[in-house]
N, C-alpha and C positions, 0 to 999 in steps of 0.2 A: 436693708432687705428689699430685694426687687420683686416686682409683681409679675406673675406668669402672663405671658402674652398669648392671646387666643388667635393670633394671626397665623394663617397658613403660609409659611415662608416660601413654599413652592408655587403659590398661586399668583397670577398676574391680575391685580385688582383694577387694571385699566381695560382688560379684555371683555368681550361680550359675555354676558352671563345673567343668570337670574339669582337673586339674593333675597333671603328673608332676614330682615334687620329688626332688632328689638332695642329701642331706646328707653332707658329707665331713669326716673327721677332719683336724685340723691336721697338716700335712706328710705326709698320707696314711699315718699310722701305723696298723697293723692292731690296733686296740684290741679289736675285736669277735670275733676268732677267726682262723682260718687255713684255707687250702685245701690239703688233703693227698690225694694219689691221686685228683684230680678231684672230691673231696667237700668240701663246706663243713662245717667243724667250728666251731660257735660256742662261745666260752668263756662264763664267768659274765657278763661285760659284754654280750656279744651276746645272751644269753638275757634279760638285764635290759632291753635295748633293745627286744626283741620284746614283752615284757610292757608296757612303756611305750606302745608303738604300739597294742597291743590295748586298753589302758586309755583312750587317746584316743578310740578308736572307741566305747567304752561311755559315757564321761562327756561328750563334746562332741556336743551335738545338732545343731550347725550344720555339722559336718564329718563325712563318712563316709570311712573308710579302705577303699577298694575292693580294694587289694592292696598288698603291700610285700615287700621282701627286704632282710634284714640281711646285709651282706657284710663282709669283714675290716676295710676302712677307709672304708666308706660305706654309706648306707642309701638305697634307692629307695622312694618312696611314690607311689601313685596315689590322689589325694584328690578327693573331690567336695565342693565348697563349696555348701551348700544355699541360700545367699543370705541375707544379713543385712539388717536394716533399718538403713541407714546414715543416721544423723542427727548431723552434725558439731556437737554441742553442746559448745562449749569449756568451759562451766561444769562439765560432768560429766567430760569427757575432754580434758585440756589439749592433747593432741597431735592430737585429731580422728581417731584411728584406732579403728575399730570393733573390739570384742573378738572378733568372729566373722570378722574378715578373714583372708585367707590368711597374711599376715605374722604376725599375732598367734598363729595356730595353730602355725606353724612355730617361732616363738620359744618358745612354751610347751612344745612337744615337745622342742626342743633343750635348754631349761633343765631340764626334768624328767630327761632322760637324763643330762645333764652332772652334775647334783646327785647322782644315784644312782651314776653311774660314778665320781665322785671319791671315794666312800666305799670303792670297791674299788681304784682306781688314781688317786693324786693328780696324776698327769701328764696325765690325760685332758683334751683340749681339742678343740673344733670348729674347722674352718676358718672364717674370718671371714664368708664368703658361702656361699650355697647356690644350686643351679641350679633354675630353675623353667621348665617348658615348659607352656604352655596347650594343652590338647588340644581341637582344634576339631572334628575328625571322630570320630564314634562308633567307626568301624572301627579307628582307630589305638589305641583302648584295649586291644583284644585283643592287638595286636602289641606294645604296651608291656608288658603283663602277661607275655607270652611271653618278651620280652627280659630282663626283670628276674629271671625265674626261671632263665634260662639264662646269666645273667651270670657265675657262677663259672667256666664253661668259657671264656667270652670273656675273662675276667680272666686265667686261666692262660695262654691263648694270647698275650695282649698282653704278659704278663711274659716269656714265652719269646722272642717276636719282638724285644722291646726290650732284652733282656738285663738288665732291671731285676729285682732280687730281691724288692722289696717291703720295707717297713720293719716290723719287729715291735717290739712293746713288751714 
């Protein structure tokens, strides 16, 4: 049984663009902290994830992290891909994926966080997929930024309404 791909096959993921990415931990385990009294409390893994995101913004010249929020079991990112020179030279890159593509950036960030996280908690694992939304209209960037910073309150309300307690590690 194959899993449905959320990839937009008509989209060039090496082209300039704005993207809203959501990275989720496996089984939505709250590895990065908790929400207590409507306040987000990041633990050591959450603080390490923040550092990794800030490091990405400094080291990767092809991607700008415009905004982000680390929540207990997921991370929201607003990324600007500055546009890579895509040259599918199979001799240099057998898979034909440009290192400055959105996928390479997300894989690199997930790998960095996972490597560091496992030094603190050997059970850390990402969900197999991540959510990507291409931001077409400039006005929606401000709305997305607002939403990701108000997510802890939305998260608490969703837990309350669903009766779900959330999974803690």
